[in-house]
Structure formats: C-alpha cells, structure tokens
N, C-alpha and C positions, 0 to 999 in steps of 0.2 A: 443404632443409627450412626452413620459415618460422620467424620468431622465435617465433610462438605454439607451433609444434610443439616447438622447442627448449626453450621455457619449460616446456611440459607434461612433457617427458621429464625435466627436471631437478628437478621438484617432487614432493613427497609428495602423496598424495591425502587429502582431508578427507572422511571417511565419517561421516555423521550419520543419525539416525533420520528417517523421512519426516515432512514438515511437519505432517500431520494425525494423527500417531501418538499424541499424548497430549492430555489435557484439563487445563486449568489456569485458575483465576480471574484476573480482571484485578487489577492492583495497585490498592490502595484509592485512592491519590492520583489515578490516571488515571481510575478509575471516577467519582470525585467531580467531576472536572474536565470530564467529557463534557457537551457542550451539548445538553440534552434539552428540547425545546419542547412538553412534554406539555400545559401549560396552553393553548397556542395550538391544538394539535390538538383538544383538548377543546372549545374555544370554537367551532371551525368544523366540528365533527363533523356536525351536522345540516344545515349550510348547503352543505357541499361533499363530505364523505367519504361520507355515507350518503344524501344528497339524491337524489331522482329525477334521471335523466340530464338531462332538459330544464331542471330547476332548477339543477343543478350546472354545466351548460354555459353558463348565463347569469351565473355568478358573476364578479364584478369583482375584480381584485387588491386585496388588503387588506394592511395593514402593522401590525405590533405590536412594541412595545419589550419586550425580555426581558433578564434578567441576562446572557444570552449575546450580546446585540446585537439589531439590528433584524431581524425575520423578515418575509419576504414570503410570502403565501399566494395561490396562483393556480391556474387550471384551464386546461389546454391540450387541444384536440381533435387527434387523429391517427387518421384513418381510422375503423375500427370501435371504437377505444378512446379514452379520454381520461385525462388525468393530473391528479391533485391534488398540487401541489408545495408543500413547506415549505422555504424557502431562507433561509439566514442571510447578511446583508450582510457582504462582505469587500472591502476596498480599493475601495469605491464601487460594486461590482457584486454580483450574486447568482448565484454559480456553483452548478451542480447538485451537483457532487461536492465536498462539504465536510462536515466532521464534524457530525453531528446532523441533517443534511438528510434529508428523507423524500420519496419519490415513490410515490404510490399509483395504480396502474393500475386502471381500471374499464372495463367494457364499456359502450359508448355505447347498446347495445340493451337489455340487461337491468339495467344498473347494478351488476352484481356486481363485487366486487373480484377481479381476476385475478392480481395480483402487487404486491409492495411491495419497494422498495429503500431500505435505511436505511444511509446513509453513515457511516463510522466514522473517517475520516481526512481532513485538509485537503488532501491531495494527490489526493483523489478516486479512489484505487485500492483502498481497503479498504471492504467493505460486507457486509451480510447481505441476501440475497435471500429473500423469503418468498412461498411459493406455497400457496394454500389447496387442500387435498385432503380432501374429506369433512369429518370432524370434527377433522382435524389440520392442521398447517402444516408444509410441507416447507421446510427451511432449507438454504441454500447460504451458506457462510462463506468469503469471499474476502479474503485477506491480501495487500496490496501487488500486486494484480493476479492472483494465483494462487489456485486453489481449495484451501483447506486441508481443508475437509470439505464434502461435498455430499450432498444427499438425506437429510439428517437429519430424521426425523419427530418433530415436537414435538406433544405431546398437548394442544394448545390451538388454538382457532379463531384465524384470522388477525386477526379484529376485536379479540380480547382482547390481541393483541400490540401493535398500533399505538394502542390506546386506553389502554395501560398505560405505565409508565415504562421507560426503558432498563435501569435497575437490575433491575427485575423480570424483564425478558427475559434479562439476563445471569445472574441467579440461577437461572432455569429451565433454562439451557443450559450452566452451568459444568461439569457433569459430562460434557459431550460435546464442547465446543469449547475450543481453546487460546486463551483471551482474552489471555494474556500476550504473544502475538505482536504485537498491536496496542496493548494497554494495559499497558505494563511499568513497572518501577521506573526512576526517573530515573537518568541516568548512562550509562556511567562518566564521571567528571569529566575524566580524562585525555583521553578521546576528544573530548569537547566542547571542551576547551581547545585541542587540536591542530587541530580543525576551525575554531575561531574565529580562530586565528592565520593559517590559510590564507585565510579569508574576509576578514580585515583587510588582506590584501595585503602582509603583512610576514612571510612564512614563515620559520621557523627553519632552521637547517642541516639538521636531520633532515627537515623538510617539503620542503625543496628537493631533498634526495637522493631522497625518495620520488617526487616528481614526475618527476625525471630517470629513475628506474627504470621508471616507467610509460611514459615516452616511449621508453626503450631498456632492455628487460628484462635485458640483459647487465650493466647497472649496478646490479643488485639487491644485489650484495655490498657496494657502497659504502654503500647505505642501511642494511643490516643492521649494518655496522660502526659507523655513526654512532649507532645505538641500543644498542650493546653486545651484539648478537646474532650475532656471527660464527659461521658454521657452521650457522645455522638454515636449514632447507629450507622455502621458501614452499609453502603447501598449495593445491592447486587444488580448488575446490568443484565436484563433478561428480555427486553422487548424485541420481538422479531422485526428487524429493520429491512430485510431484503430476502429474496427467495433463492438467489443463486450466488455461487462463488466460482472463481476461475481455477482451473487446473493448469499448471505450467509444465506439464510433462514435456511439451514442445513449446518453448517460449516464442518461437516464430509464429505460432498460432494457438494461443491459449483457448481452452474450451470451457464454456460456462455450463455448470451443472447445478441441478437443484440441491439445496441443503435443507436439513430439517430445522424445525423451529426449536426454541428453548423448551426444555422440559424440567419438571421439578426434580426428577431423579438424576439427570445428567448435566443440566445447564445448557450452555450454548455449544454448537459445533465449533471446533477450533478454527475452522476456516473463516468464521465470522468475528473472531476476537479482535483483530487489528482494526478493522473498520468500525466496530462497535466502540472501541476506545477513542478513535479519532472523532466520532460523531458526538461524543459526550462533551459536556462543558469543560473548558480548559482549567488547569490549575490544581488538579488532583493527582493522586497516584493510584495504582491498582495492584491488588493481590490476585494473581492468576493461578488457580489450582487446576492443573492439567491432568486428566485421567490417562492411564496407560493405554496403549493400543498395539496389537500384534506383539512384536518383540521389544517395543519401546516402553520403558518404565514411566510412571507418573512423574510430573515435574511440578515444582512449586516456585513461583516467580514473583518478583516485584517489577512492575512496569511503570516508568515515569515518562509520560509523553510531553513533548514541547516542540516548538518550531525553531529551527536554527536561524542564523542571520539572514539567510536567503528565503526564509519563509517555508522551507521544505520540512515536512514532518520527520520527527525522530521519536522512535518508541524505545527508549533506553530500557533494557531488560536485564535482570540480574537473578542468578540462581540463589534461592533462599538458603541452600545448604552451605555454600562456600563464597557467596557474594560475587562469583565470577560473572563477567558480562556474557549475555546470551544473544545470539542473532535470532530475533523473534521471527522474522520472515522465513529463515531457513528452518527453524523449529516447526513452524506451522506446516511448511511444505513437506517435512519428513514425518509428520504425524497425522496425515489425512485420516479422517474418521474419528479422531479423538474428541473428547468433550472437555469443556473448560468452564469453571465457575469464576466469574469476574466480580470482584468487590472493590468499589470505589472508596478511598479514604482521603482525608484532607492532608495537605502537606504543611509543614511549618513555614512561616513567612521568611525566616532566616535559619541558618544552621550553624 
C-alpha cells in the first residue's frame, strides 16, 4: 500500500456542499478593489468593440493610464474571429489572465460579438465567460479553474454587460453566483502570518514540522503535537464539487472540459485542487500530494490559503523538499491529468 493509500485510510473525510450550491455577494472591500477599466472600454467602444470588422482590424494598440495602472487596448485576428483585448500592465508585461482584463471575441465576417471573457483574479484562473443568446447572456462562472456555475441565463444583452461596470454585473448576478469564492473578506490573519514566515525562509518549528509531514505523511503526528492538536485526524477533501474545469491553452478563449470525480486510488484531479481548497472552511492548511504525469515527477506541497487586504485569494504553496515557494496555478496548468490527495490540517493560532 502506498503512502497515499495509508494516509487516506487514516484520515477522516471532509464532506462539504458542492461549489456552486449557494449564491453570495462579494465582500465590499474586494468589490471596491476590483480593477474595472470601464472608462477605457467606453472610450474605445466605437473604435474597436462595435466598429465594422475592417475598421477594427486596422486598429493600432493604444495605451491609457488609469487608477488601476496602465491599460493596453489591442486587436488580434485569429482565423474567422478577432479579439479586442483590454490588458493591465503587470511587472513590465501585459498578461491576458489578470484581474479586470477583458477579451471580446467578434466574428471577422459579421462583426457580431460571439463571446466575452472577464478575468477576476491575477493568477488568471478565475473568470466569467459571457455568450450572447438571443436577448440574454449565458454566464459561465469559473473559480480557480473550476466551473462553479455554468449556463446561467442573465436577462441582459451582452453589450449591456461589457459597457457597464463590474459592480453592476455583480449586483445583477449576486442572487445566482457565489462571488465570495473569488472576492472574500481579508484574512485569516494567522494563515497569512504562517505563510509569510514560510515565504521569508525562516519557518517556525510548526512550519518545519508541517513541511516534514508533507514530505513523509507518517510524521503528521509530530506536526499536530507541535500545534497542540494531538489526536486530531487530518481530513481528506474528496467530495466532487463540479464536473468541469477550464483549459487555458488559449487564455483569450478558455475551454471547459469534463473532469473525473474523486477516486479512492487517485484522489482528485489536479484541475480541481485550487477551487476545492477555496470552497473549504477558512483557517486551515493543506498537504497536497501530487502524482506524477508524463515527464513531470510527483510533488509534495504545503498550501496555506488566505485573503489579502483587498479580499483576493492567495494560495501560498511551498515545496516540502526545500520549502521553496511554488506557483500553484502554474503547477496545475503544467500537470494536466495528474491526481492529487488533499489533506486539511489545523494551523497554530500564533507562530
């Protein structure tokens, strides 16, 4: 029996409601902090968004300064479609997947808008997809790469959505979408403090013990003893919360694909890992045992989720072998098809 199977057998099961089971508004602080480029979209409405295809395709990139930073507006042709992109500058570049960025897909023949992607997070894995359908707009709400709610019909034209503010869109959908998954209350403070200590390279005794437990799960008792939780049974997250995850091969138009359910032999598909953690109760940490796939070796991680001061989620992740920081979104994207066992453990109140 592998260490994963032994760990699974020894742990309690964490059962929770499906990811898309409830609707909730965004935290006010997070909603206020969202970078909305409405003024820029309005300025270039007739020049790029609604212009005839021949005019739009001749559009040259333009740049505007906003309270959220510098915004690049551009048009890209791709076969029978073209894209109008609004991208915020970050670290000297203009990534497509970044909070506030919008990609509007149009037909190069008719000029009609055929889809919109509005990114919600800086890791590029949360977004709303908007598809026009008659007098309505079909909404797909993706949280950390997984479909929280799909095919929700909003009684508004798609043009009304992207020419309005994000707050207006949030208010129109707050009864159907759980916005708190992406835009939550800042904290918990203990989680952020624990993650910061790991990131600083000077982990506490408890943090070292947690890294050791991720590297060898049989050492979990030593970690639990170090945080005063002797006898606690780590919980495996295993409930199937959703049926689809997004593929970001082309971030201008992510594609939703079915994913398998949890299994006793393999655990969860890695594509479900981030959203599964976000949907769990706050205040804990996670040991993530990732199976190898193709030419990528297995990984053993510690993940500490929290919300920063703007209410945006952070999934601080660390390699159990050398405590180095890991970009979890990038790891998930590079290991499509891999499996992961996720075990929830308590954090110390202080370190």
